[in-house]
Each structure stands twice: as C-alpha cells, then as structure tokens.
C-alpha positions as CSV (number, residue, x, y, z in Angstrom):
1,M,141.8,81.0,198.0
2,T,145.4,82.3,198.5
3,T,147.9,84.0,200.7
4,E,149.3,86.4,198.3
5,A,147.6,89.8,198.5
6,P,146.1,91.3,194.7
7,A,148.1,94.3,194.0
8,T,145.3,95.9,192.2
9,F,141.5,95.6,191.6
10,D,142.2,93.7,188.1
11,D,144.2,91.2,190.0
12,L,141.4,90.7,192.6
13,A,139.0,90.6,189.9
14,G,140.6,87.8,188.0
15,R,141.2,85.9,191.2
16,L,137.5,85.9,192.3
17,H,136.3,84.9,188.9
18,R,138.6,81.9,188.9
19,T,137.7,81.0,192.3
20,L,134.1,81.6,192.0
21,P,132.8,78.2,191.4
22,E,134.7,76.7,194.5
23,L,133.5,79.2,197.1
24,S,131.2,78.7,199.9
25,R,127.7,80.2,199.4
26,S,128.7,83.3,201.8
27,H,131.9,84.0,200.3
28,R,130.3,83.7,196.8
29,L,127.9,86.4,197.6
30,L,130.7,88.6,198.9
31,A,132.6,88.1,195.9
32,E,129.8,88.8,193.5
33,R,129.1,92.2,195.5
34,V,132.8,93.2,195.2
35,L,132.9,92.4,191.4
36,A,129.6,94.2,190.7
37,D,130.1,97.4,193.0
38,P,133.9,97.9,193.8
39,E,133.1,101.7,194.3
40,G,130.3,101.2,196.8
41,V,132.5,98.4,198.6
42,A,135.1,101.1,198.8
43,F,133.3,103.2,201.3
44,M,131.5,100.3,203.3
45,T,132.5,99.2,206.8
46,V,132.8,95.4,207.4
47,S,129.1,95.8,209.0
48,D,127.9,97.5,205.9
49,L,129.0,95.0,203.6
50,A,127.9,92.2,205.9
51,S,124.6,93.8,206.0
52,A,124.3,94.4,202.5
53,V,125.0,90.6,201.6
54,G,123.1,88.9,204.5
55,V,126.3,87.5,206.2
56,N,128.0,87.9,209.6
57,E,130.9,90.4,210.0
58,A,133.4,87.6,210.8
59,T,132.6,86.2,207.6
60,V,133.5,89.3,205.7
61,V,136.9,89.4,207.7
62,R,137.6,85.7,206.5
63,F,136.8,86.6,202.8
64,A,139.0,89.4,202.8
65,T,141.8,87.1,204.6
66,A,141.0,84.3,201.9
67,A,141.5,86.7,199.2
68,G,145.1,87.3,200.4
69,F,144.7,90.4,202.3
70,K,145.6,91.0,206.1
71,G,142.2,92.3,206.9
72,F,139.0,94.0,205.3
73,P,140.8,97.5,205.0
74,E,143.3,96.3,202.5
75,L,140.4,94.9,200.4
76,K,138.7,98.4,200.6
77,R,142.0,100.0,199.6
78,V,142.2,98.2,195.8
79,C,138.4,99.0,195.6
80,R,139.3,102.8,196.1
81,E,142.2,102.6,193.6
82,R,139.6,101.2,191.2
83,L,137.2,104.1,192.0
84,R,140.0,106.7,191.4
85,E,140.9,104.9,188.0
86,Q,137.2,105.6,186.9
87,A,137.5,109.2,188.1
88,Q,140.2,109.7,185.5
89,L,137.6,109.3,182.8
90,L,136.2,112.7,184.0
91,R,139.7,114.3,184.3
92,R,140.5,113.2,180.7
93,F,137.2,114.7,179.4
94,D,137.9,118.1,181.5
95,S,141.3,118.3,179.9
96,L,140.1,117.4,176.2
97,E,139.8,121.2,175.1
98,Q,143.1,122.1,176.6
99,R,144.9,119.0,174.8
100,A,143.1,120.1,171.4
101,G,144.7,123.4,171.8
102,D,148.3,122.3,172.6
103,A,151.0,123.9,170.7
104,E,152.9,120.6,169.5
105,G,150.5,118.5,167.7
106,G,147.8,118.8,169.9
107,L,145.0,116.1,170.0
108,P,145.8,114.4,166.9
109,R,149.5,113.7,168.3
110,H,148.4,112.9,171.7
111,A,145.7,110.2,170.4
112,A,148.3,108.5,168.1
113,E,150.9,108.4,171.1
114,L,148.2,106.8,173.3
115,D,147.1,104.1,170.5
116,A,150.9,103.4,170.0
117,A,151.0,102.6,173.6
118,N,147.7,100.7,173.4
119,I,149.2,98.4,170.6
120,A,152.6,97.8,172.4
121,R,151.1,96.9,175.8
122,T,148.4,94.7,174.2
123,F,151.0,92.7,172.3
124,A,153.5,92.8,175.1
125,R,150.9,90.8,177.3
126,L,150.1,88.1,174.8
127,D,150.8,84.5,175.9
128,G,152.2,82.2,173.3
129,G,150.1,79.2,174.3
130,S,146.9,81.2,174.3
131,W,147.6,82.7,170.9
132,D,148.6,79.4,169.1
133,A,145.5,77.8,170.8
134,T,143.1,80.4,169.3
135,V,144.6,80.8,166.1
136,R,144.3,76.8,165.8
137,L,140.7,77.1,166.9
138,L,139.8,79.9,164.6
139,A,141.5,77.9,161.6
140,E,139.8,74.5,162.2
141,A,136.5,75.1,164.0
142,P,133.3,74.1,161.8
143,R,132.0,77.6,162.4
144,I,133.2,80.8,163.5
145,H,130.6,83.4,165.2
146,V,131.8,86.7,166.1
147,L,129.9,89.2,168.4
148,G,130.6,92.7,169.4
149,L,127.8,95.0,170.0
150,R,127.6,98.9,170.3
151,K,131.4,100.5,170.2
152,C,132.7,97.0,169.7
153,H,130.9,96.3,166.6
154,A,133.6,97.5,164.5
155,P,136.4,95.4,165.4
156,A,133.9,92.4,165.4
157,Y,132.8,93.3,161.8
158,L,136.3,93.3,160.8
159,L,137.2,90.1,162.4
160,G,134.2,88.3,160.5
161,Y,135.0,90.0,157.3
162,L,138.6,89.1,157.4
163,L,138.0,85.6,158.5
164,R,135.3,85.2,155.7
165,M,138.3,85.9,153.3
166,V,140.5,83.0,154.2
167,R,137.9,80.5,155.3
168,E,134.4,79.6,154.9
169,E,131.7,79.5,157.7
170,A,132.5,82.7,159.7
171,E,130.0,85.3,160.4
172,T,129.6,88.6,162.5
173,I,126.6,88.5,164.7
174,T,125.0,91.8,164.5
175,G,121.8,91.7,166.7
176,E,119.9,93.9,164.6
177,A,116.1,94.3,164.5
178,G,116.2,91.9,167.5
179,S,117.9,88.9,165.7
180,L,120.4,88.1,168.3
181,A,118.5,84.9,169.5
182,D,118.0,83.9,165.8
183,S,121.6,84.1,165.0
184,L,122.4,82.2,168.2
185,R,120.3,79.2,167.1
186,R,123.0,78.7,164.4
187,V,125.8,78.1,167.2
188,R,126.7,74.5,167.6
189,E,128.8,72.4,169.7
190,G,132.5,72.6,168.7
191,D,132.2,76.0,166.9
192,A,134.3,78.9,167.8
193,F,132.4,81.9,169.5
194,V,134.6,85.0,169.7
195,A,133.0,87.7,172.0
196,I,134.4,91.4,172.2
197,S,133.3,94.0,174.8
198,I,134.9,96.5,177.1
199,H,133.7,98.6,180.1
200,R,130.9,99.0,180.5
201,Y,130.0,95.8,179.1
202,S,127.1,94.8,176.8
203,A,124.7,92.5,178.8
204,D,123.7,90.9,175.4
205,T,127.2,90.1,174.7
206,V,127.8,88.6,178.2
207,R,124.2,86.7,178.0
208,A,125.3,85.4,174.4
209,T,128.7,84.1,175.4
210,E,127.3,82.4,178.3
211,W,124.5,80.7,176.2
212,A,127.3,79.7,173.6
213,S,129.5,78.2,176.2
214,K,126.8,76.2,177.6
215,R,125.8,75.1,174.2
216,G,129.4,73.5,173.8
217,A,131.0,76.4,171.8
218,R,134.6,76.9,172.6
219,C,134.6,80.8,173.3
220,V,137.2,83.4,173.1
221,A,137.1,86.9,174.5
222,L,138.7,90.2,173.2
223,T,138.2,92.3,176.5
224,D,139.8,94.9,178.6
225,N,141.0,93.5,181.9
226,A,140.7,90.6,184.2
227,S,137.6,91.7,185.9
228,S,135.5,91.5,182.5
229,P,132.6,89.2,183.1
230,L,133.4,87.6,179.8
231,V,136.5,86.2,181.4
232,P,135.0,83.2,183.5
233,L,133.0,82.3,180.5
234,V,135.7,81.4,177.9
235,E,138.7,79.2,177.0
236,Q,141.0,82.1,176.2
237,A,140.8,85.8,176.8
238,F,143.0,88.7,175.4
239,F,143.1,92.0,177.1
240,V,143.4,95.0,175.0
241,D,144.4,98.3,176.2
242,A,141.6,101.0,175.2
243,A,142.8,104.1,176.5
244,G,141.8,107.4,174.5
245,P,142.6,110.9,174.7
246,S,138.9,111.7,176.1
247,V,136.4,110.1,177.9
248,L,135.8,107.9,174.5
249,R,137.8,104.9,174.6
250,S,140.0,103.6,171.6
251,V,139.5,100.4,169.8
252,T,142.7,100.8,167.6
253,A,144.6,98.1,169.4
254,F,141.6,95.7,169.0
255,T,141.8,96.3,165.4
256,A,145.7,95.4,165.4
257,L,144.9,92.3,167.4
258,V,142.2,91.2,165.1
259,Q,144.3,91.7,161.9
260,A,147.1,89.6,163.6
261,L,144.6,86.8,164.6
262,V,143.6,86.6,161.0
263,A,147.2,86.7,159.8
264,G,147.9,83.7,161.9
265,V,144.9,81.9,160.6
266,A,146.0,82.3,157.3
267,Q,149.3,81.0,158.1
268,V,148.0,77.8,159.6
269,L,145.6,77.4,156.4
270,G,148.4,78.0,153.9
271,H,147.7,77.1,150.5
272,E,143.8,76.7,151.2
273,V,143.9,80.2,151.6
274,R,145.4,81.2,148.4
275,D,142.9,79.0,146.6
276,T,139.9,80.7,148.4
277,L,141.6,84.2,147.6
278,L,141.8,83.2,143.8
279,Q,138.2,82.0,143.9
280,D,136.9,85.2,145.5
281,E,138.9,87.5,142.8
282,A,137.4,85.6,139.9
283,L,133.8,86.0,141.4
284,F,134.7,89.9,142.2
285,D,135.7,90.4,138.5
286,E,132.5,88.9,137.4
287,F,130.3,90.8,139.3
288,G,132.4,94.2,138.9
289,V,132.9,94.8,142.4
290,Y,135.8,97.1,142.3
291,E,136.0,100.3,140.1
292,Q,138.3,99.8,137.3
293,R,139.4,103.1,136.7
294,G,142.7,104.3,138.4
C-alpha cells in the first residue's frame, strides 16, 4: 500500500478505505477487521488476528508492512491509541459535574470554548477544491437529498431547509415511520445526496448512501473523521470536529458548516436566489406565516 507509516488510527483508516478495492482477499479481510474492531485488534497477537480472520500469520505481518508499519506491533500501537481516545469519553463524563461547578464560567463557558475550537479546526481543514466542487454540485444538481438520522437530524434538517430557501428541489429525508426506502425511490442519477453522520454511525445512513451512490447520485459526506464508513462511498467528505464538554458530542460545527455551504450556493446562483426569496416573501405575506406584532 505505502512505505510511510500512518501516524494515527484515523490516518490508517483513511488509507485502508482508499486502497480497499485494490487489496487481495486476505488483506481485505484484515483491513475490514481493523476498521471494524480497532479496540479488539489492539490486544491481539499476530496469531490471534490470523486465526480470527482465517489467514496465516505471515499474511498478517505482510499486511502491517504494506500499510507502512515496520511490523505488527506498530499497527497495534495506533489501535491502542484509538482505544485511549474512546476512553476519554468516560473521563469527560466523570468530570462533567466538576466542570459544572467551576468558579469561572463553569460548564457554559467550557462548552463555548470547545465549540469555538470545533468550528476553527473544521474550517481550517477545508480544501478549496473540494469546497468549490461541492458548492457547485449543490447549486446545479437536478435534486438534492439530505439525510441525517438520530443526533445528526438537526443539521440535516437545517441544510435541507436553507437549501429550499435558495433553490427548488431540495429535501430532507427523515426516515420517519419506516419511510426511508420510499424517500430513496426519488433519488436519481446525477442528483446530489448529502449524508451526515458521526460515530457511532447510523447504519441506515450508511446503507442509504451506498444505495444512492450505486444509483448514480453524486454523494457528499459531513462526518467526523477519515475512518467513517461514509468516506469510501462519496465524492467529497468534510470532517467536522464534534468535541463536547461531556459524553454528549456537539453539532455546533456542523451547523456552521451547513450555513457556510448554503451561503456558497446562494453566491453561485446569484440573482436567481433574490427572485426566489422575493416569491417566498409574497407567499408568506399572503398566508400570514409570520406574526406582525412587534
């Protein structure tokens, strides 16, 4: 695969996702096991992993070398670092009450500082080419379908709502009352399909994105890191920081990114957006959508 060792598990996961279609069957099985269960691999021996996957020990060593490591112990090291990252969730939960009682600002201040850092890190990672391509896609695709379930429903709803303000044929897929498959029937070749999910990733979101990609839709992911199962399914992936002050993760940076994307779409569409908004305002006035007092 490469001669340069991945520095983190996310680096390793991104590399494995990119090369997965090119791997031999045995190396693909090993890659899938590492991606699915890094915590378990962190404590396996070469013999354990070989037995679990059904390959010989030499294949495990060759796989680690092909991934850029000097040997299997280095691969285990990045998996153990991943485990430590997950353990931080419990530490954050344990310290929640203490933070809430801090003298200076307490939990609200800490949450605000984390969200400011989340937004800054998210936007600092944006690639200009990927950004321009995504904005152009959202401006020009025949239809846009936005899917985010569970916690990610909020930024998905906002993205769909704002896109409908600046252009027609944009919808948020909710999957309510078992309607996910019904909504997916409307996805066509050439449509834009935006999937939003963070760890632990919604299985329905992943399956729907895979289906939309096979259907010929042009897929974009807003997710949290390169090891997300959405990454190999999409044309463009944006990584959004979601650190929160407790075990609960934040979607504030997702909201900021969604608003910036729609601002970009409005900029591309130019006067078309102005005409659309004027028509909307006339309709809102006719139906008395907004309270007039105050």
